Residue, then its C-alpha position, 0 to 999 in steps of 0.5 A: m532753628a535753634t540759632q533763630l530761637r536764641q536770636s529771638q530770645r536775645r531780642r526779647q531780653v534786650l527790648s524790655r518795657e524799661r527800654i521802651v519807656a526810656a526811648a519814649i521819654e527821649l522822643l517826648d523830650a526831643a519834640g513833645e507829645g506829638a513825636l511819640t508814635v509807634r513808627a518813631l518808637s519802632e525806628r528808634l528801637a530798631t524793632g517792629s510795632g508788634a514787639i512794642y505792643h507786647h510790652v505796652g498796651n498802646m501809646n496812651e498807656l505808654l505816655q502814662v507810664a513815661i509820666d509816672s517814671v519821670i515823676a518817680d525818678a524826680l522824687a526818688a532823687l531828692p537832693a540831701d543837705g549833705s549833713g545827714a540830718t533829718r529834714t524839717p517838714e519845710e525843707e522836705i516840701r522845698a525839696v519835693a517842689l524843686g524836684l518837680f520844678d527841675a523835672v519839668t525844666k528837663h522835660p518840658w512836655l511834662a508840664a501840660q501832662l501834670a495838669v491833666q493828671l491832676t484834674r482828670s486822673p486824681w486816682g492815678p499814680v502820678t497824682v497820688r505820688v505828688f500828694e503823698s510827697i507833699g501831704r506827709p510834711v504838711r501833716s508834720l507841720g501841725v496842720p489840723q486833719p480837717d485842713w490836710f486836703a485844702t492845705t496840701s492842694a494849695l501847695v500842689h496847685y502852686i507848685l504845678g502851676a508855677t512849674t507849668q508857667n516856667a516850662q519852656t516848650p520847644h518849637d512854639g516859635e515864641t517861647p525862648r529856647n535857651a539862655v540867650d533867647r531868654a535874656e533877649f525875651l526878658a529884655a524886650a518885655s522889660k522895655a515894653w513895661q518901661d514904656l507904659d504910661p507912668a500914670d496908668y502903670p506906675f507899679v509895673r514900670a517900677i518892677a520892670e528891671q526886676m522882671r528882666d533880671h529875675d531867676d525862675r528857680r529863685q522866684f519859684l522858691t520865693g513863692i514856696g517860702l511865702v506859702l509855707r510861712g502862711i501855713t505855719t503862721s496861720y496854724s500857729s496863730a490858731e493854736a495860740g488862740g485855742t481854735g486849732r484851725t483857721t477859716 
């Protein structure tokens, strides 16, 4: 009896909430949201469903915790510039944006979930964590308080929209799964653009080569830079004019 009790205690110690969340993320990374089932999780953890439910309420709750865990880790591991100097607000926003971009690249299932969190759960931990991480440096840029929400929302929507677009969802039969597939996919798209009627699509044909050779991460940072320049230029111009804000 004592031996069985010690074995049971060891199992409970090994099967922690953190281990369950880590296993859930592995399943999500491997095959998307549909792969996160009690059966699959039980097999991966070599345990029963009752032991899993002891630590998490249900699969939906576990999914929410997995999302928050990935985002928390991404924002906690923001890259430093190596100099030890304090980041400027613009550098902080770029770091947060890249942290989120890289998290979605590593965990493709996260893209759709972030959109759901933003629209359906604005009070949830993921939404408020992202808004806080972007909003603090926005405030430091000198944006007037009445414009904090609109300005931060614009940045958040660009960041999450761009990361979602660039996310490569596996097993969909159309989206490129690796660098070779991506190169072939972009080459085919570029060729299709180049074959368009020059009278109807002169601009699209002109940028066909650029589209084929573009780097997603660099393109993402270009967009962040454009938004930040718009923010700093707009509010510095408004301050110079004495209005303190733009419309």
